[in-house]
N, CA, C and O of each residue as an XYZ file, in Angstrom:
1012
protein
N      58.574     74.560     36.463
C      59.188     73.390     35.844
C      60.125     72.720     36.840
O      60.868     73.393     37.555
N      60.085     71.408     36.883
C      60.905     70.660     37.827
C      62.202     70.240     37.163
O      62.191     69.572     36.129
N      63.335     70.639     37.764
C      64.657     70.361     37.210
C      65.468     69.548     38.202
O      65.542     69.886     39.383
N      66.081     68.465     37.713
C      66.980     67.625     38.488
C      68.367     67.682     37.847
O      68.483     67.699     36.622
N      69.412     67.712     38.666
C      70.784     67.662     38.173
C      71.410     66.344     38.602
O      71.421     66.020     39.790
N      71.931     65.581     37.645
C      72.716     64.375     37.938
C      74.172     64.755     37.758
O      74.573     65.161     36.667
N      74.978     64.629     38.819
C      76.311     65.229     38.758
C      77.307     64.525     39.669
O      76.972     63.609     40.420
N      78.554     64.997     39.567
C      79.615     64.607     40.480
C      79.971     65.809     41.350
O      79.636     66.948     41.025
N      80.647     65.541     42.444
C      81.019     66.595     43.383
C      82.261     67.334     42.878
O      83.388     66.938     43.174
N      82.046     68.406     42.116
C      83.158     69.185     41.557
C      82.733     70.642     41.428
O      81.551     70.971     41.525
N      83.710     71.499     41.209
C      83.449     72.941     41.145
C      82.427     73.284     40.072
O      81.521     74.082     40.311
N      82.564     72.688     38.896
C      81.647     73.028     37.802
C      80.203     72.682     38.154
O      79.280     73.387     37.746
N      80.002     71.600     38.911
C      78.643     71.235     39.323
C      78.015     72.325     40.160
O      76.864     72.700     39.935
N      78.769     72.842     41.137
C      78.165     73.816     42.050
C      78.018     75.178     41.388
O      77.090     75.919     41.714
N      78.904     75.521     40.475
C      78.709     76.745     39.690
C      77.402     76.661     38.918
O      76.602     77.597     38.910
N      77.204     75.518     38.271
C      75.996     75.309     37.474
C      74.749     75.282     38.334
O      73.764     75.955     38.027
N      74.784     74.505     39.417
C      73.609     74.372     40.283
C      73.228     75.718     40.903
O      72.050     76.075     40.923
N      74.205     76.465     41.405
C      73.907     77.761     42.016
C      73.284     78.721     41.015
O      72.402     79.505     41.366
N      73.745     78.660     39.762
C      73.174     79.530     38.727
C      71.746     79.111     38.386
O      70.863     79.960     38.264
N      71.517     77.816     38.231
C      70.183     77.338     37.872
C      69.191     77.500     39.017
O      67.988     77.634     38.796
N      69.713     77.486     40.249
C      68.827     77.633     41.419
C      68.130     78.994     41.429
O      67.059     79.145     42.016
N      68.746     79.980     40.776
C      68.109     81.299     40.679
C      66.824     81.222     39.863
O      65.868     81.947     40.136
N      66.803     80.342     38.862
C      65.611     80.178     38.024
C      64.671     79.109     38.561
O      63.455     79.190     38.388
N      65.252     78.101     39.220
C      64.468     76.947     39.687
C      64.811     76.685     41.150
O      65.644     75.827     41.441
N      64.182     77.411     42.077
C      64.523     77.320     43.508
C      64.368     75.914     44.090
O      65.005     75.584     45.090
N      63.529     75.091     43.471
C      63.282     73.742     43.997
C      64.169     72.689     43.333
O      63.899     71.492     43.438
N      65.217     73.126     42.657
C      66.125     72.204     41.976
C      66.698     71.193     42.965
O      66.961     71.527     44.121
N      66.890     69.960     42.507
C      67.493     68.917     43.336
C      68.681     68.309     42.597
O      68.748     68.331     41.368
N      69.619     67.766     43.379
C      70.856     67.233     42.815
C      71.043     65.794     43.256
O      71.005     65.493     44.449
N      71.244     64.906     42.293
C      71.627     63.521     42.575
C      73.124     63.417     42.337
O      73.594     63.540     41.205
N      73.867     63.190     43.409
C      75.329     63.203     43.358
C      75.855     61.775     43.377
O      75.557     61.010     44.294
N      76.650     61.414     42.348
C      77.184     60.063     42.319
C      78.608     60.009     42.861
O      79.356     60.983     42.774
N      78.970     58.863     43.416
C      80.318     58.668     43.916
C      81.287     58.518     42.741
O      80.912     57.994     41.692
N      82.521     58.973     42.912
C      83.497     58.808     41.822
C      83.838     57.346     41.589
O      83.794     56.531     42.510
N      84.177     57.026     40.349
C      84.611     55.672     40.014
C      86.004     55.448     40.592
O      86.822     56.367     40.611
N      86.275     54.251     41.058
C      87.589     53.889     41.583
C      88.678     54.217     40.565
O      88.552     53.882     39.388
N      89.746     54.872     41.019
C      90.845     55.209     40.120
C      91.500     53.966     39.528
O      91.919     53.956     38.370
N      91.578     52.916     40.349
C      92.180     51.677     39.853
C      91.333     51.064     38.752
O      91.862     50.534     37.775
N      90.025     51.136     38.908
C      89.131     50.606     37.886
C      89.247     51.430     36.608
O      89.256     50.880     35.507
N      89.336     52.757     36.759
C      89.502     53.621     35.592
C      90.793     53.301     34.843
O      90.810     53.209     33.616
N      91.884     53.132     35.616
C      93.170     52.809     34.991
C      93.102     51.484     34.248
O      93.608     51.355     33.133
N      92.471     50.502     34.879
C      92.362     49.182     34.257
C      91.597     49.267     32.946
O      91.989     48.658     31.951
N      90.508     50.024     32.947
C      89.702     50.158     31.729
C      90.483     50.895     30.637
O      90.440     50.514     29.467
N      91.194     51.951     31.034
C      91.952     52.724     30.041
C      93.078     51.910     29.435
O      93.316     51.967     28.228
N      93.768     51.156     30.269
C      94.856     50.313     29.760
C      94.316     49.324     28.741
O      94.951     49.061     27.720
N      93.138     48.778     29.024
C      92.528     47.844     28.098
C      92.151     48.492     26.772
O      92.158     47.835     25.731
N      91.814     49.809     26.811
C      91.374     50.490     25.592
C      92.529     51.077     24.789
O      92.567     50.951     23.565
N      93.476     51.723     25.485
C      94.484     52.491     24.740
C      95.917     52.065     25.016
O      96.843     52.598     24.405
N      96.121     51.115     25.924
C      97.458     50.586     26.161
C      98.157     51.195     27.369
O      97.859     52.315     27.785
N      99.093     50.429     27.920
C      99.787     50.807     29.148
C     100.631     52.065     28.965
O     100.618     52.940     29.831
N     101.368     52.177     27.853
C     102.298     53.294     27.675
C     101.564     54.633     27.644
O     102.002     55.598     28.270
N     100.453     54.690     26.921
C      99.707     55.940     26.837
C      99.074     56.291     28.176
O      99.059     57.456     28.573
N      98.556     55.294     28.866
C      97.970     55.546     30.186
C      99.044     56.025     31.159
O      98.784     56.901     31.983
N     100.247     55.459     31.070
C     101.355     55.907     31.911
C     101.632     57.397     31.672
O     101.859     58.151     32.618
N     101.612     57.809     30.415
C     101.823     59.220     30.094
C     100.709     60.112     30.612
O     100.954     61.248     31.019
N      99.476     59.597     30.599
C      98.350     60.364     31.135
C      98.467     60.525     32.648
O      98.164     61.587     33.191
N      98.906     59.471     33.319
C      99.093     59.535     34.775
C     100.174     60.553     35.126
O     100.020     61.318     36.078
N     101.268     60.566     34.362
C     102.321     61.554     34.593
C     101.787     62.971     34.398
O     102.148     63.884     35.141
N     100.925     63.151     33.397
C     100.349     64.479     33.183
C      99.457     64.881     34.348
O      99.473     66.036     34.773
N      98.681     63.939     34.867
C      97.815     64.234     36.010
C      98.639     64.681     37.214
O      98.261     65.613     37.923
N      99.768     64.010     37.436
C     100.658     64.399     38.537
C     101.204     65.801     38.306
O     101.200     66.636     39.211
N     101.674     66.055     37.083
C     102.199     67.379     36.734
C     101.111     68.449     36.851
O     101.365     69.557     37.325
N      99.898     68.105     36.415
C      98.830     69.107     36.391
C      98.377     69.514     37.785
O      97.745     70.558     37.948
N      98.694     68.698     38.802
C      98.381     69.090     40.175
C      99.087     70.394     40.523
O      98.505     71.280     41.148
N     100.359     70.502     40.107
C     101.095     71.751     40.324
C     100.505     72.877     39.483
O     100.364     74.004     39.958
N     100.161     72.573     38.236
C      99.608     73.591     37.352
C      98.290     74.124     37.891
O      98.031     75.326     37.826
N      97.454     73.233     38.424
C      96.174     73.650     38.987
C      96.375     74.610     40.160
O      95.682     75.621     40.276
N      97.345     74.273     41.039
C      97.590     75.134     42.194
C      98.102     76.506     41.775
O      97.787     77.517     42.402
N      98.890     76.529     40.712
C      99.488     77.791     40.279
C      98.476     78.769     39.707
O      98.742     79.969     39.630
N      97.308     78.256     39.304
C      96.325     79.153     38.690
C      95.018     79.210     39.475
O      94.005     79.668     38.948
N      95.025     78.747     40.738
C      93.785     78.709     41.509
C      93.210     80.098     41.748
O      91.990     80.268     41.746
N      94.067     81.094     41.955
C      93.577     82.459     42.140
C      92.966     83.004     40.852
O      91.964     83.718     40.881
N      93.576     82.661     39.731
C      93.059     83.091     38.436
C      91.684     82.474     38.159
O      90.777     83.143     37.664
N      91.551     81.203     38.484
C      90.269     80.527     38.303
C      89.204     81.143     39.205
O      88.081     81.391     38.768
N      89.559     81.386     40.453
C      88.610     81.998     41.389
C      88.167     83.375     40.910
O      86.998     83.738     41.044
N      89.101     84.140     40.351
C      88.772     85.474     39.851
C      87.825     85.399     38.656
O      86.904     86.208     38.543
N      88.044     84.438     37.771
C      87.160     84.271     36.618
C      85.732     83.973     37.073
O      84.774     84.543     36.552
N      85.602     83.082     38.043
C      84.284     82.709     38.542
C      83.605     83.901     39.209
O      82.429     84.174     38.966
N      84.357     84.606     40.050
C      83.791     85.756     40.760
C      83.397     86.866     39.791
O      82.321     87.449     39.921
N      84.254     87.161     38.828
C      83.969     88.237     37.873
C      82.772     87.928     36.985
O      82.139     88.834     36.442
N      82.467     86.637     36.843
C      81.295     86.240     36.055
C      80.016     86.266     36.890
O      78.932     85.986     36.377
N      80.142     86.601     38.174
C      78.984     86.637     39.051
C      78.467     85.264     39.427
O      77.282     85.097     39.715
N      79.368     84.265     39.426
C      78.990     82.891     39.731
C      79.561     82.470     41.085
O      80.440     83.135     41.632
N      79.050     81.357     41.619
C      79.441     80.911     42.952
C      79.727     79.409     42.914
O      78.961     78.630     42.347
N      80.850     79.021     43.532
C      81.248     77.615     43.504
C      81.030     76.890     44.828
O      81.418     75.729     44.963
N      80.417     77.554     45.808
C      80.185     76.920     47.106
C      79.070     75.878     46.992
O      78.099     76.067     46.260
N      79.226     74.787     47.720
C      78.213     73.725     47.698
C      76.964     74.205     48.424
O      77.059     74.690     49.551
N      75.797     74.081     47.803
C      74.563     74.559     48.453
C      74.151     73.650     49.598
O      74.795     72.636     49.865
N      73.086     74.019     50.264
C      72.597     73.257     51.403
C      72.381     71.793     51.036
O      71.921     71.478     49.938
N      72.715     70.911     51.960
C      72.618     69.477     51.706
C      71.179     69.008     51.509
O      70.952     67.886     51.057
N      70.208     69.853     51.844
C      68.806     69.439     51.719
C      68.391     69.223     50.271
O      67.397     68.544     50.015
N      69.131     69.788     49.318
C      68.775     69.600     47.907
C      69.632     68.511     47.251
O      69.474     68.224     46.064
N      70.542     67.904     48.031
C      71.483     66.928     47.480
C      71.160     65.524     47.993
O      70.970     65.314     49.191
N      71.102     64.572     47.068
C      70.898     63.170     47.432
C      72.042     62.371     46.832
O      72.368     62.542     45.657
N      72.654     61.503     47.623
C      73.847     60.760     47.202
C      73.516     59.358     46.726
O      72.695     58.657     47.316
N      74.185     58.962     45.630
C      74.017     57.633     45.067
C      75.378     57.082     44.680
O      76.307     57.840     44.399
N      75.492     55.758     44.666
C      76.729     55.130     44.231
C      76.997     55.450     42.773
O      78.140     55.688     42.383
N      75.947     55.456     41.970
C      76.054     55.761     40.544
C      74.723     56.310     40.063
O      73.672     55.951     40.593
N      74.764     57.177     39.063
C      73.509     57.657     38.475
C      72.787     56.530     37.751
O      71.593     56.631     37.472
N      73.512     55.453     37.446
C      72.914     54.310     36.766
C      72.429     53.228     37.723
O      71.934     52.187     37.293
N      72.571     53.477     39.015
C      72.156     52.484     40.009
C      70.631     52.374     40.052
O      69.915     53.305     39.684
N      70.154     51.219     40.509
C      68.710     51.014     40.643
C      68.092     52.040     41.579
O      66.986     52.526     41.342
N      68.813     52.365     42.642
C      68.279     53.327     43.618
C      68.081     54.693     42.982
O      67.063     55.346     43.211
N      69.054     55.129     42.183
C      68.935     56.436     41.532
C      67.822     56.420     40.492
O      67.069     57.387     40.371
N      67.716     55.341     39.752
C      66.672     55.227     38.731
C      65.293     55.307     39.368
O      64.417     56.016     38.871
N      65.093     54.578     40.474
C      63.795     54.619     41.171
C      63.499     56.017     41.679
O      62.381     56.514     41.547
N      64.518     56.652     42.264
C      64.322     58.009     42.800
C      63.976     58.991     41.684
O      63.058     59.799     41.823
N      64.710     58.918     40.584
C      64.491     59.840     39.475
C      63.100     59.647     38.875
O      62.399     60.617     38.589
N      62.711     58.398     38.690
C      61.382     58.126     38.146
C      60.294     58.670     39.067
O      59.275     59.182     38.603
N      60.517     58.556     40.378
C      59.546     59.053     41.336
C      59.444     60.564     41.368
O      58.389     61.113     41.684
N      60.542     61.244     41.039
C      60.535     62.701     41.015
C      59.764     63.242     39.816
O      59.213     64.341     39.880
N      59.720     62.482     38.725
C      59.013     62.863     37.506
C      59.381     64.284     37.045
O      58.505     65.137     36.906
N      60.687     64.537     36.807
C      61.116     65.893     36.421
C      60.752     66.228     34.979
O      60.484     65.345     34.164
N      60.749     67.514     34.689
C      60.546     67.980     33.312
C      61.871     68.004     32.553
O      61.908     67.777     31.343
N      62.955     68.280     33.273
C      64.278     68.343     32.653
C      65.316     67.783     33.617
O      65.240     67.996     34.827
N      66.288     67.061     33.057
C      67.404     66.528     33.838
C      68.692     67.046     33.219
O      68.938     66.856     32.028
N      69.510     67.700     34.032
C      70.783     68.261     33.572
C      71.910     67.368     34.063
O      72.016     67.089     35.257
N      72.745     66.923     33.144
C      73.878     66.052     33.465
C      75.138     66.894     33.612
O      75.362     67.827     32.842
N      75.963     66.560     34.609
C      77.231     67.282     34.742
C      78.317     66.379     35.324
O      78.347     66.116     36.526
N      79.204     65.914     34.453
C      80.402     65.212     34.894
C      80.230     63.774     35.310
O      81.161     63.183     35.858
N      79.069     63.187     35.068
C      78.853     61.807     35.494
C      79.456     60.820     34.487
O      79.898     61.210     33.406
N      79.464     59.554     34.859
C      79.778     58.497     33.893
C      78.697     58.496     32.814
O      77.685     59.179     32.968
N      78.881     57.759     31.743
C      77.894     57.711     30.668
C      76.557     57.234     31.242
O      76.490     56.217     31.933
N      75.506     57.981     30.944
C      74.180     57.662     31.472
C      73.564     56.536     30.645
O      73.536     56.596     29.416
N      73.075     55.520     31.332
C      72.544     54.343     30.644
C      71.195     54.638     29.998
O      70.494     55.558     30.422
N      70.821     53.860     28.968
C      69.497     54.011     28.358
C      68.356     53.820     29.356
O      67.292     54.421     29.208
N      68.577     52.978     30.378
C      67.535     52.765     31.389
C      67.230     54.069     32.115
O      66.068     54.384     32.371
N      68.271     54.824     32.447
C      68.074     56.118     33.102
C      67.347     57.081     32.160
O      66.397     57.757     32.557
N      67.806     57.132     30.917
C      67.218     58.070     29.946
C      65.742     57.789     29.695
O      64.990     58.684     29.311
N      65.330     56.534     29.915
C      63.945     56.157     29.630
C      63.085     55.973     30.877
O      61.938     55.535     30.785
N      63.646     56.312     32.056
C      62.901     56.063     33.296
C      61.862     57.138     33.586
O      61.026     56.966     34.473
N      61.905     58.236     32.855
C      60.940     59.315     33.041
C      60.778     60.048     31.716
O      61.489     59.766     30.752
N      59.850     60.981     31.676
C      59.553     61.703     30.436
C      60.392     62.968     30.270
O      60.138     63.762     29.365
N      61.382     63.161     31.126
C      62.168     64.393     31.110
C      63.038     64.516     29.867
O      63.381     63.519     29.232
N      63.392     65.758     29.530
C      64.408     66.054     28.526
C      65.757     66.054     29.247
O      65.909     66.734     30.262
N      66.734     65.304     28.741
C      68.053     65.218     29.353
C      69.019     66.134     28.595
O      69.137     66.053     27.372
N      69.708     67.009     29.343
C      70.588     68.017     28.756
C      71.983     67.928     29.358
O      72.154     67.486     30.494
N      72.977     68.353     28.586
C      74.351     68.339     29.072
C      75.097     69.567     28.577
O      74.869     70.036     27.462
N      75.996     70.088     29.416
C      76.934     71.130     29.006
C      78.268     70.460     28.721
O      78.895     69.910     29.626
N      78.702     70.503     27.475
C      79.955     69.846     27.093
C      81.023     70.884     26.796
O      80.802     71.814     26.021
N      82.185     70.719     27.419
C      83.292     71.661     27.200
C      84.023     71.333     25.897
O      85.145     70.829     25.903
N      83.373     71.625     24.811
C      83.930     71.391     23.493
C      82.860     71.650     22.444
O      81.666     71.563     22.731
N      83.283     71.963     21.250
C      82.352     72.129     20.146
C      82.160     70.760     19.495
O      83.093     70.200     18.920
N      80.955     70.234     19.588
C      80.668     68.941     18.979
C      80.177     69.149     17.541
O      79.645     70.211     17.217
N      80.351     68.141     16.679
C      80.895     66.813     16.968
C      82.420     66.716     16.885
O      82.976     65.636     17.085
N      83.103     67.823     16.595
C      84.552     67.760     16.350
C      85.355     67.465     17.610
O      86.401     66.819     17.541
N      84.868     67.942     18.780
C      85.635     67.797     20.016
C      84.775     67.166     21.097
O      84.438     67.798     22.098
N      84.428     65.905     20.871
C      83.733     65.109     21.869
C      84.768     64.557     22.852
O      85.971     64.662     22.617
N      84.290     63.968     23.956
C      85.229     63.438     24.934
C      85.606     64.489     25.966
O      84.734     65.167     26.510
N      86.902     64.628     26.240
C      87.347     65.532     27.300
C      88.285     66.611     26.762
O      88.920     66.441     25.721
N      88.358     67.725     27.494
C      89.298     68.815     27.220
C      89.139     69.384     25.804
O      90.119     69.582     25.085
N      87.894     69.640     25.425
C      87.613     70.113     24.072
C      88.284     71.424     23.717
O      88.689     71.620     22.571
N      88.411     72.331     24.684
C      89.078     73.606     24.412
C      90.557     73.412     24.155
O      91.117     73.978     23.216
N      91.180     72.612     24.993
C      92.609     72.316     24.835
C      92.893     71.689     23.482
O      93.812     72.109     22.779
N      92.100     70.674     23.110
C      92.374     69.959     21.864
C      92.115     70.831     20.640
O      92.797     70.684     19.625
N      91.140     71.736     20.720
C      90.903     72.652     19.600
C      92.125     73.534     19.379
O      92.533     73.760     18.239
N      92.707     74.029     20.460
C      93.908     74.858     20.349
C      95.087     74.022     19.869
O      95.877     74.470     19.038
N      95.203     72.811     20.393
C      96.293     71.933     20.003
C      96.232     71.608     18.513
O      97.262     71.387     17.876
N      95.039     71.582     17.971
C      94.842     71.293     16.557
C      94.909     72.546     15.677
O      94.681     72.474     14.469
N      95.224     73.696     16.291
C      95.252     74.937     15.524
C      93.873     75.352     15.054
O      93.720     75.885     13.955
N      92.863     75.110     15.887
C      91.466     75.337     15.523
C      90.757     76.192     16.575
O      89.731     75.773     17.110
N      91.289     77.393     16.886
C      90.716     78.192     17.972
C      89.278     78.635     17.718
O      88.546     78.933     18.661
N      88.869     78.680     16.447
C      87.491     79.076     16.160
C      86.486     78.019     16.601
O      85.278     78.258     16.586
N      86.984     76.855     16.990
C      86.113     75.815     17.541
C      86.501     75.453     18.970
O      86.236     74.342     19.428
N      87.128     76.390     19.672
C      87.364     76.243     21.112
C      86.161     76.862     21.817
O      86.058     78.083     21.933
N      85.267     76.021     22.279
C      84.042     76.559     22.852
C      83.266     75.534     23.644
O      83.831     74.569     24.159
N      81.958     75.752     23.737
C      81.097     74.950     24.588
C      79.825     74.604     23.830
O      79.366     75.366     22.979
N      79.259     73.440     24.153
C      78.030     72.962     23.519
C      77.022     72.552     24.581
O      77.371     71.859     25.536
N      75.796     72.968     24.422
C      74.686     72.431     25.211
C      73.891     71.528     24.273
O      73.441     71.961     23.212
N      73.723     70.265     24.675
C      73.100     69.308     23.769
C      72.177     68.352     24.515
O      72.249     68.217     25.736
N      71.319     67.699     23.759
C      70.501     66.630     24.301
C      71.391     65.432     24.606
O      72.417     65.241     23.953
N      71.016     64.636     25.575
C      71.814     63.480     25.975
C      71.217     62.215     25.371
O      70.018     61.960     25.483
N      72.084     61.425     24.724
C      71.690     60.091     24.288
C      72.672     59.089     24.892
O      73.427     59.445     25.797
N      72.678     57.866     24.419
C      73.521     56.834     25.030
C      74.962     56.873     24.536
O      75.778     56.068     24.986
N      75.303     57.783     23.624
C      76.663     57.912     23.126
C      77.477     58.889     23.957
O      76.999     59.414     24.962
N      78.718     59.128     23.526
C      79.598     60.070     24.216
C      79.532     61.405     23.498
O      80.169     61.592     22.461
N      78.759     62.334     24.049
C      78.601     63.692     23.494
C      78.093     63.653     22.056
O      78.512     64.456     21.223
N      77.194     62.721     21.769
C      76.664     62.574     20.417
C      75.228     63.091     20.279
O      74.649     63.020     19.196
N      74.658     63.607     21.357
C      73.274     64.078     21.309
C      73.104     65.302     20.436
O      74.070     66.006     20.143
N      71.872     65.554     20.021
C      71.572     66.690     19.150
C      71.979     68.011     19.801
O      71.742     68.228     20.990
N      72.590     68.881     19.017
C      73.106     70.159     19.500
C      71.966     71.176     19.634
O      71.123     71.307     18.746
N      71.963     71.886     20.760
C      70.982     72.943     20.992
C      71.614     74.321     20.860
O      71.105     75.175     20.134
N      72.718     74.536     21.558
C      73.415     75.825     21.497
C      74.918     75.590     21.542
O      75.390     74.619     22.132
N      75.662     76.492     20.908
C      77.123     76.471     20.965
C      77.647     77.905     21.042
O      77.023     78.847     20.555
N      78.823     78.034     21.676
C      79.464     79.348     21.734
C      80.971     79.174     21.819
O      81.466     78.334     22.571
N      81.696     79.969     21.049
C      83.160     79.966     21.079
C      83.621     80.905     22.192
O      83.021     81.959     22.404
N      84.683     80.524     22.901
C      85.188     81.358     23.990
C      86.366     82.203     23.508
O      87.028     81.870     22.526
N      86.607     83.285     24.209
C      87.734     84.168     23.918
C      88.864     83.867     24.899
O      88.664     83.896     26.114
N      90.038     83.582     24.373
C      91.188     83.232     25.212
C      92.287     84.270     25.061
O      92.350     84.981     24.059
N      93.157     84.351     26.070
C      94.295     85.263     25.990
C      95.541     84.557     26.510
O      95.496     83.377     26.859
N      96.633     85.273     26.560
C      97.924     84.673     26.926
C      97.974     84.200     28.374
O      98.854     83.414     28.724
N      97.064     84.652     29.219
C      97.045     84.239     30.619
C      96.315     82.916     30.832
O      96.400     82.327     31.910
N      95.607     82.451     29.824
C      94.829     81.227     29.975
C      95.707     79.987     29.907
O      96.810     80.016     29.359
N      95.198     78.894     30.474
C      95.934     77.627     30.461
C      94.949     76.464     30.554
O      93.734     76.655     30.502
N      95.484     75.287     30.689
C      94.695     74.057     30.690
C      93.516     74.112     31.656
O      92.466     73.535     31.373
N      93.668     74.799     32.796
C      92.616     74.825     33.802
C      91.694     76.028     33.704
O      90.622     76.031     34.308
N      92.088     77.040     32.963
C      91.153     78.156     32.766
C      90.280     77.942     31.541
O      89.195     78.517     31.453
N      90.734     77.121     30.587
C      89.894     76.846     29.409
C      88.502     76.360     29.825
O      87.507     76.962     29.418
N      88.398     75.274     30.635
C      87.051     74.785     30.980
C      86.243     75.753     31.831
O      85.015     75.769     31.748
N      86.912     76.563     32.651
C      86.176     77.564     33.442
C      85.491     78.554     32.504
O      84.315     78.875     32.675
N      86.235     79.029     31.521
C      85.643     79.954     30.546
C      84.537     79.272     29.738
O      83.549     79.904     29.365
N      84.714     77.990     29.477
C      83.679     77.259     28.745
C      82.397     77.164     29.569
O      81.304     77.332     29.028
N      82.518     76.898     30.866
C      81.324     76.836     31.711
C      80.681     78.212     31.875
O      79.456     78.330     31.890
N      81.492     79.231     31.996
C      80.953     80.587     32.101
C      80.115     80.921     30.863
O      79.056     81.541     30.960
N      80.612     80.499     29.707
C      79.868     80.723     28.461
C      78.683     79.780     28.339
O      77.671     80.129     27.731
N      78.800     78.578     28.916
C      77.776     77.565     28.741
C      76.560     77.713     29.632
O      75.465     77.298     29.250
N      76.726     78.294     30.811
C      75.600     78.394     31.743
C      74.443     79.207     31.171
O      73.299     78.768     31.287
N      74.680     80.379     30.555
C      73.547     81.089     29.922
C      72.879     80.264     28.822
O      71.671     80.365     28.612
N      73.671     79.448     28.123
C      73.099     78.601     27.082
C      72.206     77.523     27.694
O      71.142     77.219     27.155
N      72.638     76.943     28.822
C      71.807     75.955     29.502
C      70.515     76.595     30.007
O      69.447     75.986     29.941
N      70.614     77.796     30.500
C      69.407     78.489     30.962
C      68.433     78.694     29.802
O      67.225     78.518     29.961
N      68.961     79.064     28.642
C      68.119     79.231     27.454
C      67.483     77.902     27.060
O      66.300     77.851     26.724
N      68.274     76.821     27.101
C      67.751     75.505     26.724
C      66.629     75.075     27.667
O      65.630     74.508     27.222
N      66.784     75.339     28.959
C      65.743     74.974     29.918
C      64.468     75.794     29.700
O      63.358     75.284     29.856
N      64.637     77.052     29.341
C      63.454     77.863     29.010
C      62.767     77.328     27.762
O      61.541     77.352     27.661
N      63.568     76.841     26.806
C      62.991     76.220     25.612
C      62.194     74.970     25.968
O      61.135     74.713     25.395
N      62.718     74.193     26.924
C      61.997     73.003     27.386
C      60.648     73.406     27.953
O      59.625     72.795     27.645
N      60.652     74.444     28.788
C      59.414     74.901     29.422
C      58.394     75.371     28.387
O      57.193     75.160     28.551
N      58.875     76.003     27.332
C      57.982     76.533     26.290
C      57.645     75.497     25.220
O      56.738     75.699     24.413
N      58.387     74.380     25.220
C      58.190     73.393     24.166
C      58.730     73.848     22.830
O      58.187     73.504     21.780
N      59.824     74.641     22.869
C      60.360     75.236     21.635
C      61.797     74.809     21.350
O      62.535     75.547     20.698
N      62.209     73.635     21.824
C      63.573     73.166     21.571
C      63.821     73.021     20.068
O      63.012     72.441     19.344
N      64.959     73.561     19.615
C      65.362     73.423     18.220
C      66.808     72.966     18.167
O      67.659     73.497     18.880
N      67.085     71.990     17.329
C      68.425     71.411     17.237
C      69.201     71.997     16.068
O      68.628     72.423     15.065
N      70.524     72.006     16.222
C      71.436     72.527     15.212
C      72.164     71.356     14.564
O      72.566     70.416     15.249
N      72.333     71.411     13.261
C      73.110     70.392     12.551
C      74.471     70.969     12.179
O      74.546     72.064     11.623
N      75.552     70.240     12.481
C      76.908     70.677     12.161
C      77.553     69.719     11.155
O      78.468     68.971     11.499
N      77.078     69.750      9.941
C      77.660     68.908      8.892
C      79.029     69.412      8.447
O      79.743     68.725      7.716
N      79.396     70.627      8.895
C      80.678     71.207      8.490
C      81.845     70.691      9.328
O      83.001     70.987      9.026
N      81.551     69.920     10.382
C      82.604     69.449     11.276
C      82.703     67.928     11.248
O      81.686     67.246     11.126
N      83.921     67.387     11.360
C      84.076     65.938     11.491
C      83.692     65.522     12.909
O      83.599     66.361     13.806
N      83.475     64.242     13.103
C      83.176     63.725     14.436
C      84.407     63.027     14.976
O      84.933     62.108     14.349
N      84.873     63.468     16.157
C      86.072     62.875     16.753
C      85.953     62.921     18.269
O      85.361     63.842     18.833
N      86.521     61.917     18.914
C      86.516     61.859     20.376
C      87.950     61.970     20.875
O      88.865     61.383     20.297
N      88.138     62.728     21.955
C      89.469     63.048     22.463
C      89.608     62.578     23.902
O      88.641     62.575     24.664
N      90.829     62.178     24.266
C      91.122     61.670     25.602
C      92.063     62.620     26.335
O      92.370     63.699     25.828
N      92.516     62.235     27.508
C      93.474     63.034     28.258
C      94.816     63.044     27.521
O      95.198     62.023     26.950
N      95.542     64.163     27.516
C      96.871     64.175     26.910
C      97.879     63.431     27.780
O      97.676     63.284     28.985
N      98.952     62.970     27.173
C     100.083     62.446     27.941
C     100.958     63.623     28.339
O     100.830     64.711     27.778
N     101.840     63.413     29.298
C     102.715     64.497     29.736
C     103.598     64.972     28.596
O     103.738     66.176     28.384
N     104.199     64.037     27.852
C     105.104     64.454     26.780
C     104.355     65.143     25.644
O     104.908     66.018     24.979
N     103.119     64.760     25.421
C     102.317     65.437     24.394
C     102.015     66.873     24.811
O     102.131     67.796     24.004
N     101.626     67.061     26.081
C     101.318     68.398     26.583
C     102.552     69.294     26.551
O     102.478     70.436     26.097
N     103.697     68.777     27.035
C     104.910     69.593     27.068
C     105.370     69.963     25.654
O     105.845     71.076     25.427
N     105.231     69.046     24.717
C     105.579     69.326     23.327
C     104.690     70.424     22.763
O     105.186     71.346     22.115
N     103.377     70.340     22.999
C     102.442     71.345     22.498
C     102.667     72.702     23.162
O     102.511     73.750     22.535
N     103.037     72.661     24.448
C     103.308     73.930     25.146
C     104.592     74.566     24.601
O     104.663     75.785     24.442
N     105.601     73.743     24.317
C     106.845     74.255     23.748
C     106.599     74.874     22.371
O     107.215     75.878     22.012
N     105.690     74.259     21.604
C     105.335     74.780     20.278
C     104.547     76.056     20.378
O     104.492     76.822     19.415
N     103.926     76.313     21.534
C     103.139     77.523     21.728
C     101.677     77.391     21.338
O     100.960     78.390     21.288
N     101.219     76.160     21.057
C      99.820     75.984     20.660
C      98.876     75.979     21.856
O      97.694     76.296     21.725
N      99.414     75.612     23.039
C      98.588     75.599     24.259
C      99.444     76.135     25.414
O     100.659     76.292     25.304
N      98.746     76.409     26.532
C      99.431     76.858     27.746
C      99.043     75.968     28.914
O      99.513     76.177     30.032
């Protein structure tokens, strides 16, 4: 089976790709360039307002220190799970300005893959989804539909909902984490975990689920799960004052 990964250059991408390469040695990766930070800020301000975006920027600055403080812990989690975060040989990687660019669409259509795995890209356009006959899959760090968007593990804990702090593997459609659910798993957290270990644990739990989903694609046995018991909600980045308040309350770390 031919598998293509559409992704951004980040640790989770290479953890995922290295794991899938064991099953699919001929896997290829289409890597998109990051969106301009200024453009992202402009779009966010237009959607949610200057004050909230200012708080998110302050949190990003603060989280730089938090990320450094737990880098050894994150590395240990990855190693203990038997996973690898090193970037593989460049021969399997092709660079594009965007996964939605004409160049990427032409390349993807020419590859004619059986399955396309999305990881961390901007929202994939309908043109991309329809350019080939492949099944498009995504690993989402959150239990959908309740925790769509970003930081699903964090927001589940912040909401006092640890039983829905987990990961979802789902089909990709033109919405934000709205595709049909294939597999879900709740993660186990402890007092040592924090904002940056939540998603690592989610990916560790999610990779076996993605492997199962890809095997289902190969067998033609994909089955979707319905979650009528959960509301549908989309979550954004926290502001600094929101995070510090939740940490003081003890709901998150």
